[in-house]
PDB file of N, CA, C, O and CB in Angstrom:
ATOM      1  N   MET A   1     -35.232 -26.077   9.282  1.00  0.00           N
ATOM      2  CA  MET A   1     -34.317 -25.659   8.245  1.00  0.00           C
ATOM      3  C   MET A   1     -32.994 -26.396   8.446  1.00  0.00           C
ATOM      4  O   MET A   1     -32.478 -26.484   9.560  1.00  0.00           O
ATOM      5  CB  MET A   1     -34.116 -24.117   8.262  1.00  0.00           C
ATOM      6  N   SER A   2     -32.463 -26.919   7.353  1.00  0.00           N
ATOM      7  CA  SER A   2     -31.203 -27.657   7.434  1.00  0.00           C
ATOM      8  C   SER A   2     -30.015 -26.701   7.352  1.00  0.00           C
ATOM      9  O   SER A   2     -30.166 -25.537   6.980  1.00  0.00           O
ATOM     10  CB  SER A   2     -31.120 -28.710   6.312  1.00  0.00           C
ATOM     11  N   LEU A   3     -28.865 -27.194   7.695  1.00  0.00           N
ATOM     12  CA  LEU A   3     -27.649 -26.392   7.658  1.00  0.00           C
ATOM     13  C   LEU A   3     -27.307 -25.980   6.233  1.00  0.00           C
ATOM     14  O   LEU A   3     -26.854 -24.859   6.001  1.00  0.00           O
ATOM     15  CB  LEU A   3     -26.486 -27.161   8.275  1.00  0.00           C
ATOM     16  N   SER A   4     -27.518 -26.875   5.281  1.00  0.00           N
ATOM     17  CA  SER A   4     -27.214 -26.536   3.887  1.00  0.00           C
ATOM     18  C   SER A   4     -28.174 -25.470   3.362  1.00  0.00           C
ATOM     19  O   SER A   4     -27.771 -24.611   2.578  1.00  0.00           O
ATOM     20  CB  SER A   4     -27.283 -27.793   3.000  1.00  0.00           C
ATOM     21  N   GLY A   5     -29.434 -25.517   3.783  1.00  0.00           N
ATOM     22  CA  GLY A   5     -30.391 -24.492   3.381  1.00  0.00           C
ATOM     23  C   GLY A   5     -30.022 -23.130   3.935  1.00  0.00           C
ATOM     24  O   GLY A   5     -30.158 -22.114   3.254  1.00  0.00           O
ATOM     25  N   LEU A   6     -29.554 -23.114   5.173  1.00  0.00           N
ATOM     26  CA  LEU A   6     -29.130 -21.866   5.795  1.00  0.00           C
ATOM     27  C   LEU A   6     -27.910 -21.294   5.088  1.00  0.00           C
ATOM     28  O   LEU A   6     -27.841 -20.087   4.854  1.00  0.00           O
ATOM     29  CB  LEU A   6     -28.828 -22.084   7.276  1.00  0.00           C
ATOM     30  N   SER A   7     -26.952 -22.141   4.749  1.00  0.00           N
ATOM     31  CA  SER A   7     -25.747 -21.652   4.067  1.00  0.00           C
ATOM     32  C   SER A   7     -26.091 -21.124   2.674  1.00  0.00           C
ATOM     33  O   SER A   7     -25.471 -20.168   2.208  1.00  0.00           O
ATOM     34  CB  SER A   7     -24.690 -22.773   3.964  1.00  0.00           C
ATOM     35  N   ASP A   8     -27.079 -21.739   2.000  1.00  0.00           N
ATOM     36  CA  ASP A   8     -27.517 -21.234   0.700  1.00  0.00           C
ATOM     37  C   ASP A   8     -28.137 -19.852   0.832  1.00  0.00           C
ATOM     38  O   ASP A   8     -27.893 -18.980  -0.002  1.00  0.00           O
ATOM     39  CB  ASP A   8     -28.517 -22.197   0.061  1.00  0.00           C
ATOM     40  N   GLU A   9     -28.936 -19.644   1.870  1.00  0.00           N
ATOM     41  CA  GLU A   9     -29.560 -18.344   2.089  1.00  0.00           C
ATOM     42  C   GLU A   9     -28.517 -17.281   2.407  1.00  0.00           C
ATOM     43  O   GLU A   9     -28.602 -16.155   1.918  1.00  0.00           O
ATOM     44  CB  GLU A   9     -30.585 -18.429   3.219  1.00  0.00           C
ATOM     45  N   LEU A  10     -27.541 -17.637   3.220  1.00  0.00           N
ATOM     46  CA  LEU A  10     -26.499 -16.682   3.577  1.00  0.00           C
ATOM     47  C   LEU A  10     -25.632 -16.318   2.376  1.00  0.00           C
ATOM     48  O   LEU A  10     -25.139 -15.194   2.292  1.00  0.00           O
ATOM     49  CB  LEU A  10     -25.633 -17.244   4.690  1.00  0.00           C
ATOM     50  N   ALA A  11     -25.443 -17.238   1.460  1.00  0.00           N
ATOM     51  CA  ALA A  11     -24.643 -16.967   0.265  1.00  0.00           C
ATOM     52  C   ALA A  11     -25.329 -15.958  -0.642  1.00  0.00           C
ATOM     53  O   ALA A  11     -24.665 -15.263  -1.410  1.00  0.00           O
ATOM     54  CB  ALA A  11     -24.377 -18.259  -0.502  1.00  0.00           C
ATOM     55  N   GLN A  12     -26.656 -15.871  -0.560  1.00  0.00           N
ATOM     56  CA  GLN A  12     -27.401 -14.969  -1.421  1.00  0.00           C
ATOM     57  C   GLN A  12     -27.589 -13.584  -0.815  1.00  0.00           C
ATOM     58  O   GLN A  12     -28.075 -12.679  -1.493  1.00  0.00           O
ATOM     59  CB  GLN A  12     -28.737 -15.562  -1.736  1.00  0.00           C
ATOM     60  N   VAL A  13     -27.213 -13.402   0.446  1.00  0.00           N
ATOM     61  CA  VAL A  13     -27.371 -12.109   1.104  1.00  0.00           C
ATOM     62  C   VAL A  13     -26.327 -11.146   0.556  1.00  0.00           C
ATOM     63  O   VAL A  13     -25.131 -11.434   0.613  1.00  0.00           O
ATOM     64  CB  VAL A  13     -27.244 -12.245   2.650  1.00  0.00           C
ATOM     65  N   PRO A  14     -26.768  -9.994   0.022  1.00  0.00           N
ATOM     66  CA  PRO A  14     -25.790  -9.036  -0.495  1.00  0.00           C
ATOM     67  C   PRO A  14     -24.996  -8.390   0.639  1.00  0.00           C
ATOM     68  O   PRO A  14     -25.564  -7.990   1.655  1.00  0.00           O
ATOM     69  CB  PRO A  14     -26.492  -7.956  -1.327  1.00  0.00           C
ATOM     70  N   THR A  15     -23.700  -8.294   0.460  1.00  0.00           N
ATOM     71  CA  THR A  15     -22.844  -7.641   1.434  1.00  0.00           C
ATOM     72  C   THR A  15     -22.316  -6.350   0.825  1.00  0.00           C
ATOM     73  O   THR A  15     -22.394  -6.150  -0.387  1.00  0.00           O
ATOM     74  CB  THR A  15     -21.679  -8.572   1.875  1.00  0.00           C
ATOM     75  N   LYS A  16     -21.781  -5.482   1.663  1.00  0.00           N
ATOM     76  CA  LYS A  16     -21.235  -4.224   1.152  1.00  0.00           C
ATOM     77  C   LYS A  16     -20.084  -4.485   0.187  1.00  0.00           C
ATOM     78  O   LYS A  16     -19.958  -3.816  -0.839  1.00  0.00           O
ATOM     79  CB  LYS A  16     -20.761  -3.332   2.311  1.00  0.00           C
ATOM     80  N   LYS A  17     -19.255  -5.456   0.522  1.00  0.00           N
ATOM     81  CA  LYS A  17     -18.120  -5.786  -0.336  1.00  0.00           C
ATOM     82  C   LYS A  17     -18.605  -6.274  -1.696  1.00  0.00           C
ATOM     83  O   LYS A  17     -18.093  -5.861  -2.737  1.00  0.00           O
ATOM     84  CB  LYS A  17     -17.231  -6.853   0.328  1.00  0.00           C
ATOM     85  N   LYS A  18     -19.603  -7.160  -1.674  1.00  0.00           N
ATOM     86  CA  LYS A  18     -20.146  -7.715  -2.914  1.00  0.00           C
ATOM     87  C   LYS A  18     -20.798  -6.616  -3.757  1.00  0.00           C
ATOM     88  O   LYS A  18     -20.615  -6.571  -4.973  1.00  0.00           O
ATOM     89  CB  LYS A  18     -21.168  -8.830  -2.605  1.00  0.00           C
ATOM     90  N   GLU A  19     -21.553  -5.739  -3.114  1.00  0.00           N
ATOM     91  CA  GLU A  19     -22.196  -4.637  -3.828  1.00  0.00           C
ATOM     92  C   GLU A  19     -21.160  -3.700  -4.432  1.00  0.00           C
ATOM     93  O   GLU A  19     -21.317  -3.240  -5.563  1.00  0.00           O
ATOM     94  CB  GLU A  19     -23.123  -3.861  -2.890  1.00  0.00           C
ATOM     95  N   PHE A  20     -20.094  -3.416  -3.673  1.00  0.00           N
ATOM     96  CA  PHE A  20     -19.034  -2.543  -4.163  1.00  0.00           C
ATOM     97  C   PHE A  20     -18.373  -3.144  -5.401  1.00  0.00           C
ATOM     98  O   PHE A  20     -18.174  -2.449  -6.397  1.00  0.00           O
ATOM     99  CB  PHE A  20     -17.989  -2.298  -3.066  1.00  0.00           C
ATOM    100  N   LEU A  21     -18.033  -4.425  -5.341  1.00  0.00           N
ATOM    101  CA  LEU A  21     -17.372  -5.071  -6.472  1.00  0.00           C
ATOM    102  C   LEU A  21     -18.280  -5.137  -7.700  1.00  0.00           C
ATOM    103  O   LEU A  21     -17.808  -4.988  -8.827  1.00  0.00           O
ATOM    104  CB  LEU A  21     -16.925  -6.475  -6.082  1.00  0.00           C
ATOM    105  N   GLU A  22     -19.567  -5.357  -7.492  1.00  0.00           N
ATOM    106  CA  GLU A  22     -20.508  -5.370  -8.615  1.00  0.00           C
ATOM    107  C   GLU A  22     -20.626  -3.986  -9.236  1.00  0.00           C
ATOM    108  O   GLU A  22     -20.726  -3.855 -10.456  1.00  0.00           O
ATOM    109  CB  GLU A  22     -21.888  -5.862  -8.157  1.00  0.00           C
ATOM    110  N   GLN A  23     -20.616  -2.955  -8.399  1.00  0.00           N
ATOM    111  CA  GLN A  23     -20.706  -1.583  -8.899  1.00  0.00           C
ATOM    112  C   GLN A  23     -19.454  -1.228  -9.708  1.00  0.00           C
ATOM    113  O   GLN A  23     -19.557  -0.623 -10.774  1.00  0.00           O
ATOM    114  CB  GLN A  23     -20.890  -0.588  -7.725  1.00  0.00           C
ATOM    115  N   ILE A  24     -18.289  -1.599  -9.210  1.00  0.00           N
ATOM    116  CA  ILE A  24     -17.043  -1.353  -9.938  1.00  0.00           C
ATOM    117  C   ILE A  24     -17.059  -2.095 -11.272  1.00  0.00           C
ATOM    118  O   ILE A  24     -16.607  -1.567 -12.288  1.00  0.00           O
ATOM    119  CB  ILE A  24     -15.820  -1.788  -9.095  1.00  0.00           C
ATOM    120  N   GLU A  25     -17.577  -3.310 -11.265  1.00  0.00           N
ATOM    121  CA  GLU A  25     -17.654  -4.112 -12.487  1.00  0.00           C
ATOM    122  C   GLU A  25     -18.522  -3.421 -13.544  1.00  0.00           C
ATOM    123  O   GLU A  25     -18.216  -3.475 -14.735  1.00  0.00           O
ATOM    124  CB  GLU A  25     -18.215  -5.512 -12.172  1.00  0.00           C
ATOM    125  N   ARG A  26     -19.607  -2.770 -13.102  1.00  0.00           N
ATOM    126  CA  ARG A  26     -20.494  -2.065 -14.035  1.00  0.00           C
ATOM    127  C   ARG A  26     -19.866  -0.773 -14.547  1.00  0.00           C
ATOM    128  O   ARG A  26     -20.061  -0.415 -15.709  1.00  0.00           O
ATOM    129  CB  ARG A  26     -21.829  -1.757 -13.363  1.00  0.00           C
ATOM    130  N   ILE A  27     -19.122  -0.073 -13.706  1.00  0.00           N
ATOM    131  CA  ILE A  27     -18.614   1.257 -14.040  1.00  0.00           C
ATOM    132  C   ILE A  27     -17.365   1.214 -14.915  1.00  0.00           C
ATOM    133  O   ILE A  27     -17.257   1.966 -15.884  1.00  0.00           O
ATOM    134  CB  ILE A  27     -18.314   2.020 -12.775  1.00  0.00           C
ATOM    135  N   VAL A  28     -16.429   0.341 -14.578  1.00  0.00           N
ATOM    136  CA  VAL A  28     -15.112   0.356 -15.222  1.00  0.00           C
ATOM    137  C   VAL A  28     -15.136  -0.443 -16.525  1.00  0.00           C
ATOM    138  O   VAL A  28     -15.563  -1.597 -16.538  1.00  0.00           O
ATOM    139  CB  VAL A  28     -14.039  -0.214 -14.269  1.00  0.00           C
ATOM    140  N   PRO A  29     -14.680   0.167 -17.619  1.00  0.00           N
ATOM    141  CA  PRO A  29     -14.613  -0.548 -18.903  1.00  0.00           C
ATOM    142  C   PRO A  29     -13.335  -1.390 -18.995  1.00  0.00           C
ATOM    143  O   PRO A  29     -12.374  -0.992 -19.653  1.00  0.00           O
ATOM    144  CB  PRO A  29     -14.674   0.455 -20.082  1.00  0.00           C
ATOM    145  N   TRP A  30     -13.325  -2.548 -18.337  1.00  0.00           N
ATOM    146  CA  TRP A  30     -12.112  -3.367 -18.251  1.00  0.00           C
ATOM    147  C   TRP A  30     -11.579  -3.743 -19.624  1.00  0.00           C
ATOM    148  O   TRP A  30     -10.371  -3.694 -19.853  1.00  0.00           O
ATOM    149  CB  TRP A  30     -12.385  -4.626 -17.448  1.00  0.00           C
ATOM    150  N   GLY A  31     -12.449  -4.111 -20.524  1.00  0.00           N
ATOM    151  CA  GLY A  31     -12.010  -4.530 -21.861  1.00  0.00           C
ATOM    152  C   GLY A  31     -11.265  -3.436 -22.598  1.00  0.00           C
ATOM    153  O   GLY A  31     -10.254  -3.699 -23.250  1.00  0.00           O
ATOM    154  N   ARG A  32     -11.752  -2.218 -22.501  1.00  0.00           N
ATOM    155  CA  ARG A  32     -11.090  -1.090 -23.168  1.00  0.00           C
ATOM    156  C   ARG A  32      -9.745  -0.788 -22.528  1.00  0.00           C
ATOM    157  O   ARG A  32      -8.769  -0.504 -23.222  1.00  0.00           O
ATOM    158  CB  ARG A  32     -11.980   0.158 -23.126  1.00  0.00           C
ATOM    159  N   TRP A  33      -9.696  -0.849 -21.207  1.00  0.00           N
ATOM    160  CA  TRP A  33      -8.424  -0.607 -20.503  1.00  0.00           C
ATOM    161  C   TRP A  33      -7.388  -1.643 -20.920  1.00  0.00           C
ATOM    162  O   TRP A  33      -6.247  -1.303 -21.233  1.00  0.00           O
ATOM    163  CB  TRP A  33      -8.628  -0.644 -18.965  1.00  0.00           C
ATOM    164  N   ILE A  34      -7.792  -2.895 -20.920  1.00  0.00           N
ATOM    165  CA  ILE A  34      -6.861  -3.971 -21.270  1.00  0.00           C
ATOM    166  C   ILE A  34      -6.379  -3.815 -22.709  1.00  0.00           C
ATOM    167  O   ILE A  34      -5.195  -3.997 -22.991  1.00  0.00           O
ATOM    168  CB  ILE A  34      -7.526  -5.349 -21.078  1.00  0.00           C
ATOM    169  N   ALA A  35      -7.287  -3.479 -23.616  1.00  0.00           N
ATOM    170  CA  ALA A  35      -6.917  -3.303 -25.020  1.00  0.00           C
ATOM    171  C   ALA A  35      -5.910  -2.166 -25.194  1.00  0.00           C
ATOM    172  O   ALA A  35      -5.026  -2.256 -26.045  1.00  0.00           O
ATOM    173  CB  ALA A  35      -8.164  -3.032 -25.866  1.00  0.00           C
ATOM    174  N   MET A  36      -6.030  -1.105 -24.407  1.00  0.00           N
ATOM    175  CA  MET A  36      -5.103   0.025 -24.509  1.00  0.00           C
ATOM    176  C   MET A  36      -3.720  -0.326 -23.964  1.00  0.00           C
ATOM    177  O   MET A  36      -2.708   0.076 -24.539  1.00  0.00           O
ATOM    178  CB  MET A  36      -5.662   1.234 -23.761  1.00  0.00           C
ATOM    179  N   ILE A  37      -3.669  -1.064 -22.872  1.00  0.00           N
ATOM    180  CA  ILE A  37      -2.409  -1.303 -22.170  1.00  0.00           C
ATOM    181  C   ILE A  37      -1.678  -2.543 -22.682  1.00  0.00           C
ATOM    182  O   ILE A  37      -0.450  -2.602 -22.617  1.00  0.00           O
ATOM    183  CB  ILE A  37      -2.667  -1.444 -20.688  1.00  0.00           C
ATOM    184  N   LYS A  38      -2.405  -3.518 -23.183  1.00  0.00           N
ATOM    185  CA  LYS A  38      -1.813  -4.810 -23.558  1.00  0.00           C
ATOM    186  C   LYS A  38      -0.627  -4.694 -24.516  1.00  0.00           C
ATOM    187  O   LYS A  38       0.354  -5.413 -24.327  1.00  0.00           O
ATOM    188  CB  LYS A  38      -2.865  -5.678 -24.185  1.00  0.00           C
ATOM    189  N   PRO A  39      -0.662  -3.827 -25.538  1.00  0.00           N
ATOM    190  CA  PRO A  39       0.501  -3.742 -26.432  1.00  0.00           C
ATOM    191  C   PRO A  39       1.787  -3.314 -25.720  1.00  0.00           C
ATOM    192  O   PRO A  39       2.879  -3.662 -26.167  1.00  0.00           O
ATOM    193  CB  PRO A  39       0.208  -2.774 -27.551  1.00  0.00           C
ATOM    194  N   CYS A  40       1.675  -2.571 -24.630  1.00  0.00           N
ATOM    195  CA  CYS A  40       2.852  -2.078 -23.902  1.00  0.00           C
ATOM    196  C   CYS A  40       3.218  -2.943 -22.710  1.00  0.00           C
ATOM    197  O   CYS A  40       4.281  -2.751 -22.121  1.00  0.00           O
ATOM    198  CB  CYS A  40       2.613  -0.667 -23.435  1.00  0.00           C
ATOM    199  N   TYR A  41       2.377  -3.881 -22.341  1.00  0.00           N
ATOM    200  CA  TYR A  41       2.579  -4.678 -21.130  1.00  0.00           C
ATOM    201  C   TYR A  41       3.626  -5.760 -21.372  1.00  0.00           C
ATOM    202  O   TYR A  41       3.685  -6.347 -22.453  1.00  0.00           O
ATOM    203  CB  TYR A  41       1.252  -5.313 -20.671  1.00  0.00           C
ATOM    204  N   TYR A  42       4.441  -6.018 -20.371  1.00  0.00           N
ATOM    205  CA  TYR A  42       5.509  -7.021 -20.457  1.00  0.00           C
ATOM    206  C   TYR A  42       4.917  -8.391 -20.788  1.00  0.00           C
ATOM    207  O   TYR A  42       3.976  -8.848 -20.139  1.00  0.00           O
ATOM    208  CB  TYR A  42       6.311  -7.085 -19.130  1.00  0.00           C
ATOM    209  N   LYS A  43       5.482  -9.032 -21.801  1.00  0.00           N
ATOM    210  CA  LYS A  43       4.931 -10.306 -22.269  1.00  0.00           C
ATOM    211  C   LYS A  43       5.540 -11.520 -21.576  1.00  0.00           C
ATOM    212  O   LYS A  43       5.015 -12.625 -21.714  1.00  0.00           O
ATOM    213  CB  LYS A  43       5.136 -10.430 -23.751  1.00  0.00           C
ATOM    214  N   GLY A  44       6.625 -11.345 -20.840  1.00  0.00           N
ATOM    215  CA  GLY A  44       7.224 -12.450 -20.102  1.00  0.00           C
ATOM    216  C   GLY A  44       7.982 -13.428 -20.969  1.00  0.00           C
ATOM    217  O   GLY A  44       8.028 -14.621 -20.666  1.00  0.00           O
ATOM    218  N   GLU A  45       8.583 -12.938 -22.051  1.00  0.00           N
ATOM    219  CA  GLU A  45       9.332 -13.828 -22.931  1.00  0.00           C
ATOM    220  C   GLU A  45      10.622 -14.306 -22.271  1.00  0.00           C
ATOM    221  O   GLU A  45      11.101 -15.405 -22.554  1.00  0.00           O
ATOM    222  CB  GLU A  45       9.647 -13.126 -24.249  1.00  0.00           C
ATOM    223  N   ARG A  46      11.176 -13.484 -21.398  1.00  0.00           N
ATOM    224  CA  ARG A  46      12.377 -13.863 -20.646  1.00  0.00           C
ATOM    225  C   ARG A  46      12.114 -13.602 -19.177  1.00  0.00           C
ATOM    226  O   ARG A  46      11.384 -12.680 -18.814  1.00  0.00           O
ATOM    227  CB  ARG A  46      13.641 -13.076 -21.138  1.00  0.00           C
ATOM    228  N   GLY A  47      12.709 -14.415 -18.350  1.00  0.00           N
ATOM    229  CA  GLY A  47      12.582 -14.186 -16.913  1.00  0.00           C
ATOM    230  C   GLY A  47      11.263 -14.696 -16.358  1.00  0.00           C
ATOM    231  O   GLY A  47      10.645 -15.612 -16.900  1.00  0.00           O
ATOM    232  N   ASN A  48      10.859 -14.081 -15.276  1.00  0.00           N
ATOM    233  CA  ASN A  48       9.633 -14.505 -14.586  1.00  0.00           C
ATOM    234  C   ASN A  48       8.392 -14.179 -15.396  1.00  0.00           C
ATOM    235  O   ASN A  48       8.370 -13.223 -16.171  1.00  0.00           O
ATOM    236  CB  ASN A  48       9.539 -13.845 -13.218  1.00  0.00           C
ATOM    237  N   LYS A  49       7.373 -14.978 -15.206  1.00  0.00           N
ATOM    238  CA  LYS A  49       6.090 -14.724 -15.861  1.00  0.00           C
ATOM    239  C   LYS A  49       5.440 -13.504 -15.212  1.00  0.00           C
ATOM    240  O   LYS A  49       5.486 -13.352 -13.991  1.00  0.00           O
ATOM    241  CB  LYS A  49       5.150 -15.972 -15.767  1.00  0.00           C
ATOM    242  N   PRO A  50       4.838 -12.639 -16.019  1.00  0.00           N
ATOM    243  CA  PRO A  50       4.179 -11.461 -15.435  1.00  0.00           C
ATOM    244  C   PRO A  50       2.834 -11.840 -14.819  1.00  0.00           C
ATOM    245  O   PRO A  50       2.255 -12.881 -15.132  1.00  0.00           O
ATOM    246  CB  PRO A  50       3.981 -10.366 -16.506  1.00  0.00           C
ATOM    247  N   TYR A  51       2.358 -10.969 -13.939  1.00  0.00           N
ATOM    248  CA  TYR A  51       1.010 -11.136 -13.410  1.00  0.00           C
ATOM    249  C   TYR A  51       0.023 -10.834 -14.529  1.00  0.00           C
ATOM    250  O   TYR A  51       0.352 -10.130 -15.484  1.00  0.00           O
ATOM    251  CB  TYR A  51       0.761 -10.210 -12.171  1.00  0.00           C
ATOM    252  N   TYR A  52      -1.180 -11.367 -14.407  1.00  0.00           N
ATOM    253  CA  TYR A  52      -2.208 -11.092 -15.408  1.00  0.00           C
ATOM    254  C   TYR A  52      -2.501  -9.594 -15.435  1.00  0.00           C
ATOM    255  O   TYR A  52      -2.580  -8.946 -14.391  1.00  0.00           O
ATOM    256  CB  TYR A  52      -3.502 -11.901 -15.111  1.00  0.00           C
ATOM    257  N   LEU A  53      -2.659  -9.067 -16.621  1.00  0.00           N
ATOM    258  CA  LEU A  53      -2.882  -7.637 -16.797  1.00  0.00           C
ATOM    259  C   LEU A  53      -4.145  -7.175 -16.078  1.00  0.00           C
ATOM    260  O   LEU A  53      -4.136  -6.132 -15.425  1.00  0.00           O
ATOM    261  CB  LEU A  53      -2.973  -7.299 -18.278  1.00  0.00           C
ATOM    262  N   GLU A  54      -5.220  -7.933 -16.188  1.00  0.00           N
ATOM    263  CA  GLU A  54      -6.473  -7.535 -15.543  1.00  0.00           C
ATOM    264  C   GLU A  54      -6.324  -7.495 -14.022  1.00  0.00           C
ATOM    265  O   GLU A  54      -6.882  -6.613 -13.369  1.00  0.00           O
ATOM    266  CB  GLU A  54      -7.603  -8.496 -15.935  1.00  0.00           C
ATOM    267  N   LEU A  55      -5.586  -8.430 -13.463  1.00  0.00           N
ATOM    268  CA  LEU A  55      -5.327  -8.435 -12.025  1.00  0.00           C
ATOM    269  C   LEU A  55      -4.564  -7.179 -11.619  1.00  0.00           C
ATOM    270  O   LEU A  55      -4.899  -6.546 -10.618  1.00  0.00           O
ATOM    271  CB  LEU A  55      -4.539  -9.694 -11.621  1.00  0.00           C
ATOM    272  N   MET A  56      -3.550  -6.821 -12.382  1.00  0.00           N
ATOM    273  CA  MET A  56      -2.758  -5.635 -12.061  1.00  0.00           C
ATOM    274  C   MET A  56      -3.602  -4.364 -12.157  1.00  0.00           C
ATOM    275  O   MET A  56      -3.456  -3.459 -11.335  1.00  0.00           O
ATOM    276  CB  MET A  56      -1.547  -5.535 -12.998  1.00  0.00           C
ATOM    277  N   LEU A  57      -4.479  -4.292 -13.149  1.00  0.00           N
ATOM    278  CA  LEU A  57      -5.352  -3.120 -13.277  1.00  0.00           C
ATOM    279  C   LEU A  57      -6.313  -3.005 -12.100  1.00  0.00           C
ATOM    280  O   LEU A  57      -6.546  -1.911 -11.585  1.00  0.00           O
ATOM    281  CB  LEU A  57      -6.139  -3.187 -14.583  1.00  0.00           C
ATOM    282  N   ARG A  58      -6.862  -4.126 -11.683  1.00  0.00           N
ATOM    283  CA  ARG A  58      -7.787  -4.107 -10.543  1.00  0.00           C
ATOM    284  C   ARG A  58      -7.065  -3.708  -9.261  1.00  0.00           C
ATOM    285  O   ARG A  58      -7.608  -2.949  -8.458  1.00  0.00           O
ATOM    286  CB  ARG A  58      -8.450  -5.482 -10.366  1.00  0.00           C
ATOM    287  N   LEU A  59      -5.849  -4.211  -9.061  1.00  0.00           N
ATOM    288  CA  LEU A  59      -5.064  -3.816  -7.886  1.00  0.00           C
ATOM    289  C   LEU A  59      -4.733  -2.330  -7.929  1.00  0.00           C
ATOM    290  O   LEU A  59      -4.812  -1.641  -6.912  1.00  0.00           O
ATOM    291  CB  LEU A  59      -3.770  -4.642  -7.799  1.00  0.00           C
ATOM    292  N   TYR A  60      -4.364  -1.841  -9.101  1.00  0.00           N
ATOM    293  CA  TYR A  60      -4.045  -0.425  -9.255  1.00  0.00           C
ATOM    294  C   TYR A  60      -5.256   0.449  -8.922  1.00  0.00           C
ATOM    295  O   TYR A  60      -5.123   1.477  -8.259  1.00  0.00           O
ATOM    296  CB  TYR A  60      -3.562  -0.140 -10.684  1.00  0.00           C
ATOM    297  N   LEU A  61      -6.427   0.035  -9.384  1.00  0.00           N
ATOM    298  CA  LEU A  61      -7.649   0.781  -9.089  1.00  0.00           C
ATOM    299  C   LEU A  61      -7.914   0.821  -7.587  1.00  0.00           C
ATOM    300  O   LEU A  61      -8.225   1.881  -7.044  1.00  0.00           O
ATOM    301  CB  LEU A  61      -8.846   0.159  -9.820  1.00  0.00           C
ATOM    302  N   LEU A  62      -7.794  -0.316  -6.913  1.00  0.00           N
ATOM    303  CA  LEU A  62      -8.015  -0.360  -5.465  1.00  0.00           C
ATOM    304  C   LEU A  62      -6.975   0.464  -4.712  1.00  0.00           C
ATOM    305  O   LEU A  62      -7.302   1.114  -3.719  1.00  0.00           O
ATOM    306  CB  LEU A  62      -7.986  -1.806  -4.970  1.00  0.00           C
ATOM    307  N   GLN A  63      -5.727   0.443  -5.174  1.00  0.00           N
ATOM    308  CA  GLN A  63      -4.694   1.263  -4.543  1.00  0.00           C
ATOM    309  C   GLN A  63      -5.064   2.735  -4.605  1.00  0.00           C
ATOM    310  O   GLN A  63      -4.907   3.465  -3.627  1.00  0.00           O
ATOM    311  CB  GLN A  63      -3.337   1.030  -5.212  1.00  0.00           C
ATOM    312  N   ASN A  64      -5.554   3.167  -5.758  1.00  0.00           N
ATOM    313  CA  ASN A  64      -5.921   4.572  -5.907  1.00  0.00           C
ATOM    314  C   ASN A  64      -7.182   4.927  -5.136  1.00  0.00           C
ATOM    315  O   ASN A  64      -7.261   6.006  -4.549  1.00  0.00           O
ATOM    316  CB  ASN A  64      -6.110   4.904  -7.365  1.00  0.00           C
ATOM    317  N   LEU A  65      -8.166   4.042  -5.127  1.00  0.00           N
ATOM    318  CA  LEU A  65      -9.407   4.317  -4.405  1.00  0.00           C
ATOM    319  C   LEU A  65      -9.184   4.443  -2.908  1.00  0.00           C
ATOM    320  O   LEU A  65      -9.772   5.306  -2.256  1.00  0.00           O
ATOM    321  CB  LEU A  65     -10.421   3.230  -4.679  1.00  0.00           C
ATOM    322  N   TYR A  66      -8.333   3.578  -2.362  1.00  0.00           N
ATOM    323  CA  TYR A  66      -8.118   3.543  -0.917  1.00  0.00           C
ATOM    324  C   TYR A  66      -6.803   4.182  -0.489  1.00  0.00           C
ATOM    325  O   TYR A  66      -6.415   4.089   0.676  1.00  0.00           O
ATOM    326  CB  TYR A  66      -8.160   2.125  -0.434  1.00  0.00           C
ATOM    327  N   ASN A  67      -6.108   4.839  -1.438  1.00  0.00           N
ATOM    328  CA  ASN A  67      -4.862   5.540  -1.146  1.00  0.00           C
ATOM    329  C   ASN A  67      -3.862   4.615  -0.445  1.00  0.00           C
ATOM    330  O   ASN A  67      -3.320   4.956   0.606  1.00  0.00           O
ATOM    331  CB  ASN A  67      -5.139   6.776  -0.278  1.00  0.00           C
ATOM    332  N   LEU A  68      -3.628   3.450  -1.037  1.00  0.00           N
ATOM    333  CA  LEU A  68      -2.726   2.453  -0.468  1.00  0.00           C
ATOM    334  C   LEU A  68      -1.370   2.503  -1.162  1.00  0.00           C
ATOM    335  O   LEU A  68      -1.278   2.848  -2.340  1.00  0.00           O
ATOM    336  CB  LEU A  68      -3.333   1.045  -0.584  1.00  0.00           C
ATOM    337  N   SER A  69      -0.332   2.160  -0.430  1.00  0.00           N
ATOM    338  CA  SER A  69       0.985   2.015  -1.034  1.00  0.00           C
ATOM    339  C   SER A  69       1.090   0.618  -1.640  1.00  0.00           C
ATOM    340  O   SER A  69       0.220  -0.223  -1.411  1.00  0.00           O
ATOM    341  CB  SER A  69       2.117   2.260   0.014  1.00  0.00           C
ATOM    342  N   ASP A  70       2.137   0.368  -2.403  1.00  0.00           N
ATOM    343  CA  ASP A  70       2.335  -0.957  -2.994  1.00  0.00           C
ATOM    344  C   ASP A  70       2.446  -2.033  -1.927  1.00  0.00           C
ATOM    345  O   ASP A  70       1.942  -3.141  -2.106  1.00  0.00           O
ATOM    346  CB  ASP A  70       3.582  -0.968  -3.869  1.00  0.00           C
ATOM    347  N   GLU A  71       3.099  -1.715  -0.822  1.00  0.00           N
ATOM    348  CA  GLU A  71       3.304  -2.703   0.230  1.00  0.00           C
ATOM    349  C   GLU A  71       2.001  -3.076   0.936  1.00  0.00           C
ATOM    350  O   GLU A  71       1.895  -4.164   1.503  1.00  0.00           O
ATOM    351  CB  GLU A  71       4.302  -2.179   1.242  1.00  0.00           C
ATOM    352  N   ALA A  72       1.018  -2.192   0.905  1.00  0.00           N
ATOM    353  CA  ALA A  72      -0.237  -2.438   1.617  1.00  0.00           C
ATOM    354  C   ALA A  72      -1.174  -3.357   0.844  1.00  0.00           C
ATOM    355  O   ALA A  72      -2.127  -3.881   1.420  1.00  0.00           O
ATOM    356  CB  ALA A  72      -0.936  -1.127   1.901  1.00  0.00           C
ATOM    357  N   THR A  73      -0.924  -3.565  -0.449  1.00  0.00           N
ATOM    358  CA  THR A  73      -1.828  -4.406  -1.240  1.00  0.00           C
ATOM    359  C   THR A  73      -1.306  -5.791  -1.412  1.00  0.00           C
ATOM    360  O   THR A  73      -1.953  -6.619  -2.054  1.00  0.00           O
ATOM    361  CB  THR A  73      -2.070  -3.804  -2.581  1.00  0.00           C
TER     362      THR A  73
END
């Protein structure tokens, strides 16, 4: 077995992290959340550019799931 074949096999092995993220992807209606929040979200017309809304929602979800403070994420 070559090194590249081994790395391909390892890439296909499901991990707990990968399974968790896939499960969250199936459960959470990201499109609906974004559609609800987007009209109120800062558009960045002045000043610094805002972070992507979907990124902020995902961080917020992880903060709540793991009871993290803003500084911990």
